[in-house]
N, C-alpha and C positions, 0 to 999 in steps of 0.2 A: 504494500500500500504506500503510495507516494504522498508525503505531506503537501497539502494545498495551502499556499500562503494567502491569507485573507485578513489583514490587520483590522479592517472595519468590523468583520464578523466577530473577531476576538474581543474588540472593544465593547461590542453590544452584549456579548456573553458576560464579560466582566462587569459591566454596568448593572445588568439585571441581577447578578450575584450580589453585588455590593448593596443594591437597593432592597433585596428581599430575602436572601439566604442567611440564616442564622447558623454559624459554624460551631461545631463542637470543640470543647477544650480551648477556646480562644477568646481573647478580648476583641470584640467585634470591630472596633475602630482602629486596631493596631495591626491587622493582618492584610496581606496583599496576595490573594490566591492566584495562582497561575491559571489562565484559561487554556484548557486542553482541547485540542482539535481532533486528536485521534491517537490510536495505539495499535501496535501489532507485535507479537512475540515479546521480546525483552525491552522494547522501546516505546516511548510515547513522544508527542510533539505538540508544540503550541501553534497558534495562528500566524506567527511570524516565521515559521519554518524551522525553529530551533528544535533539534531532536535530542532526547535524553535517554541514556541507558538507565533503566529503572533498577536501582539497587535496593528498592523497598518492597518490590512485588505488590505495588498498590498500597496496601497496609498489611504486608506479609500474608497475602491471600492468592495472588495470581500465580499459583504453583505451576500451571502449565502455560503461563504467559497470556498475553492479550489476544483475543479474537481467534482462538483456535477454531478452524473451520468445522471440525466434527462436532464440537460442543455447540457452536452457533447453529448448525443445522439441526441438532437434536432439540434445541429450544424452539426453533421455528416449526419443526414437525409436531412437537407436543402442543404448541399454541394452536395449530390447525386442527388438532385432534380433540384435545380436552384441556382448555386453558387453565381451569381451576375447578376444584371440587372440595366439599367439606371434609374435614379430617376423619370423621367417623366411618367412612366408607373404604373399602379395599379398592385401590387404584393401581394400575400396573406400574407406573413410574415410581410410585411410593414404595410398593412392595419390592420392586427390583432394586431400588436404591438401598433399602434396608438390608436386603440379602447380600448385596455386594459389600456393604460396610461390615456386616457381621462376619463375613468370610475373612476379613482382614484384621479384625480386632483380636487382641490376645485373649487366651483362656475362654471362658464361657460368657463373654460379653455379647450375647446373641440377640438381645432384644433392643430395638432402636426406638427411642422417643425423639421425634423430630421437633425442633424449635426454629425460630427465625434467625438465630445467630448465636454467638458464643456466650454473651452475657446471660441471656435467658436460659441457655443450657446449664450454666452454673447455678442459676436460681433454682431450676427444677432438680438438679442433682442434690442440692442441699435440702430441698423440700423432701425428696425421696428418703434421704439419709435420716432426717429428723423423724419422719413418720415411721420408718423401719425400726429405729432404735428407741423411739419415745424419749429422746434426749434433746436438750435445747442448744448446746454450744457447738461452735465450729472453730477449729484451729486452722490457721493459715499462716504463711510466712511473710515476714518483711521482705522487701525487694521482690514483689510479685505484682501481677496485674491480672484481674479476672473479669473485668467488664465494667460498664458504666451504669447499669441499673442498680436499684437501691441495695439489694443484698450483695450483688456481685462487687460493687464498688466498696462496700464495707469489708468484704473478704480481701480485697486488694491491699497490698502492703506498701504502697508508695504514696507520694503527696496528692495524687488525684483523689484519694479517699477523704482527705481532711475536711473539705467543705461539706461533705455529706455525712460525716461520722458523728452521730448523736449519742454514741456510746450505748446504744440500746439494741444493737443488732445481734448480740450473742456471739460475737467474734472475738477470739483471743489470738494475738499474733506472737510468733516465735521466730528465732533466727534459724534459717536453713544454712547449709554449708556454702562457703565462698572463700576459698583459701586466700585469694589475693587481698581481700579485705576482711580477714577472719575476725569474728567476734569471740573466738575461743583461744586466742594466742597459740594457734596451731602452727607447726612448721612443716608438716607433711600432709598429703591428702588423706592418709590413713588416720592421723590425729584429728584432722578436721572432721572426717566422717564419724569417728567414735565420739568425739566431744559434742557434735551436733545432735547425734542420736541420744546421748545422755541428757543434753539440754531439753530435747523434746520430751523424753520420758519424765523428766523432773517437772516440766510444765504440765503434763498430763496428770501427774500425781498431785500437784498443788491446786489444779483446777477441779480435780475430782473426776476420776475416770467415768463414773456413772452419770456424769452430766454432759459428756462429750459425744455428739452424734457423728462427727466426721472430722478427718484431717484432709484438707484440700491443698494440693500442690500442683503447680505447673511441672510437668515431667522435666522439662528444661525451661527455666524462666526466660521469657521472651523480651518484652520491652524493658524489663528491669536489668537486662544485661547479658542474656544468653550464657548463664552460668551452669555449665554442665556439671551435674552432681558427681561426687566421687563414687567410684565403684563400691557397691555395698550399701549406700545410703538409702536408696528407695526400697531395697529389699529389707533393710532394717526398719523403715517406717511401716512396711507391710507387716512385719512381725509384731511391732508394737500395736498396730491396729487390731491384729488377731488376738493378741494377749488381753486387750482391754475391751474387746467387743465394739470397736469403733469402725465406722465405714471409711474406707480409703478411697478418695476421689482424686483422680488425675485429670488435670486440665490439659488437653492436647489441642486446644483451639488453634494455637500458633504452630506447635511442633508437629502436628499430625499431617498425614497424607503426603509423605515424601520429603518433607522439609529437612529431616535429619538423615536422609539416605535410607530410611526404613519407612514402611507404611505408617507406623506409629513409633514415637520415641521410646515408649515403654519396652519395645522389643530390644532396644540397645541394652537395657538393664535387666532383661528377663524377669519382669515383674508384671503381675496382673492386678489391677485395682478392682474394687467392687463396682465403681461407676467411673465412666470416662467421658468427658465432654469433648465435642469437636465442632468445627465450623470452617470458615475460611477456605482452606485447600480442598475441602470435600467436593466443591464444584468450581474451584478457582475464583470464587466470588462473583461468578457471572449472574447468579440470582441468589438473593439472601437465603441461607440455609445453615442450620446448626443442629445439634442433637446431643442426646445422652445415650451412650451404650451401657446397657443394664445387665448385671450379672444374674445368674439364675436365682440366687437366694434373695436378692432384692426384688426381682420380678415376682417371686412367690408371695411376697407380702401383699401384692396387689392382685393375686389370682382370684380371690373371692371378694376382695375389698376394693371399692373403686378408688382409683388414683385421683385425688382432688386437685386437678390442674389440667390445663390445656390451652391451646392457642388456635384462633380462627384459621390461621394459615399453616398449621402444623403439617409438614409433609406436602407442601404446595407442589402440584404437579410440574409446573415449569422448573422449580428449583430442583426437584428430584430427577427430572429428565436430564437436567444439566449435570447432576451428580453422577448418574448412570454413565453418561457420555464421558465425563471427566475421568472416572475411575477406569473405564475401559481404555481410554486413550493412554492413561498412565501405565496400564498393564501392557498394552500392545506396543507402545513406543519406548518402553524401558525408561520412563521418566524417573522412577525411584532410583534405579541403578545409575542413571546419569547424574543425579544429585550427589550420590555417594562418590562417583568417580571424579567428577569435576571438582568437588569439594576437597577430596584427598590429594588429587594430582595437580591442581592448579590454584584453587583458592587458598588452601592452607599454606603450602610452601610460599606462595606469593605474599600472603599477609605476614608470614614470619620474616621474609626477606625485607619487607617494608619496615617491620619493627626494628630490625638491626640498623637501619639507616636513619630512622626518624626518632629523635629523643622524646617526641610527644606521645609515642606509643608505649604505654606501660605494660600491657598484656594483650595477647591474642588468645581467643578461646572460641570453641565452637565445634561443629560437626556438620557434614553434608552441605546444605545451602543455608546454614544457620550459624553466623559468625558475628563476633563483636570485637572491636578494638577499644580498650580502655585508654582514654587520653589523659595524660598527666602533665602537670607543670614541672614536676621533678621526679625522675625515675627512682632515685634513691629513697626519697621520703614517701613516694607514691601519692603526693598531694595531687588531687584532681585538677584538671585543666581549668574547670570552673567549679564554684562551690555547689554543694548539694542544692538542687531545686533553684538554680540561679535563673535570674530574669534580667531584662534590660541590659545595662552596661556591664553588669557582672557576668553576663553570658556572651559578651562580645567575642571572645576567642572561638567559641563554638559557632557563633553566627558567621564569623569570617571564614572558618573552615568550610561550613556548608555552602557559602557563597562561592568559594573557590572551586568546590566540587561541581557545582552547577555550571560555572563558567567553563569547565572542561568537559561538559556534556554528560555528567554523572548526577543522577538525582539521589541524594544520600538519605539515610534514615538516621537522624541524630536524636539522642535522648540524654539529657543531662550531660555528663562528660564521656559519652560513648558514641561511636558510630557503628551501626550494624551493617553487615554485609549479608543481605537476604534477597538475592535476585531470584527470578523464576527458576524452578527446578529443571526447566528445559534449557537453561542457558548453555551456550556452546563454549568450547575452550577459547575460541577467538574472542567472543564477547566478554568472557571472564577476564582475559588478559587486557582487553580494552578498559574494563572497569578498574582493574588494578593500577593501570597507568594513570588514569584520571585521579584515583585515590592517592597515588604517589605525589602528584602535583598539589593536591589539596592539603596533604599532611605537611608539606613544606611551609604552608601558611600557619598551620597549628604550631609548628616548631618555633616560630617567631615569638610565641608566648611562653616558651619554656625557660627555665633558669639554668 
């Protein structure tokens, strides 16, 4: 697809946006959204003809890239056949999507409850856990993100929670492992794992095991910094949940469907939760869809007892048809294997080479198409490039870095003092190298703010 240059059309789109669209997570008068004219594969472009390599995958959801023709065709075909239908009926696209997802989930997560996205998937997973156990509390980690709806944002462990946290959501936060910024004075991954598990068990003990319905964790935390847990940690959490009768919920909204080079990140750690949430990559974000994969023992709770929850658009036929096509494309075209291969052979060595040359890079971490660079002012002290939750002038170094990336044709994902490398799982080796070259240039700007 060739970008069409039409600045007047772009100006009209921008004007209507500024007049009428209320943007999420933003001070409305201080933002300047780019008017997007089109997208294809790993790229998108504006009305002035500027093309960007998308290292954000939209918002970490275009796992098969933009405008895949087979998925577009499936949506068109479903729209011509059955555009929508109520969730209480058996519909082919819905049934097939559930079957394909259940085939790929770990263990006995064979029942699929469809939602409209990731946040409401987390909401329903927590509701299921509370009803199943008869307990009120939920434990979740600092340095986490689980969605913007009321329960999900309270489960979240970063500053986006603060404005909505009335301290009445029944959520208790704890520290999960992160050796680079350890809260446990650990010096090795094994120490970090052992001490994090001890901390979690102590938290459970002091909160009262009989009051805790669920532990909710991102399998690999996403926007909080792509902190791959040490080997043994998730298995240890699984054991603690079993010990105390707590439901183990893994949030795979961002990590699922090929992002880590596996269908689900849980497979990397050989762990099966009781409930697993998903969204985003399930259909590459082409039509909103999320869900909860439910284990047999949780499903039994609602075998004769109605589940008190639902959504008008649960399992929407257009969204499910997109999911069926996406999963089939991923299987037929080796997308999951591509994410693993390009991640291991191009992205990881490329990022580690950049870290050697740029003093602003404190750490490289990730797997598959799921990477982060921790940007620092000083490598020895590990002082972040910008303060925690920085804004305005305090965030100037990160703003300058992001601007430099865009100037070199790369659209970056920046969050606090990190840049994430999360391109489509279909990215080619050539595209990955192009992105690394642009990142190299942008990091030179970040280096100017180091000590």
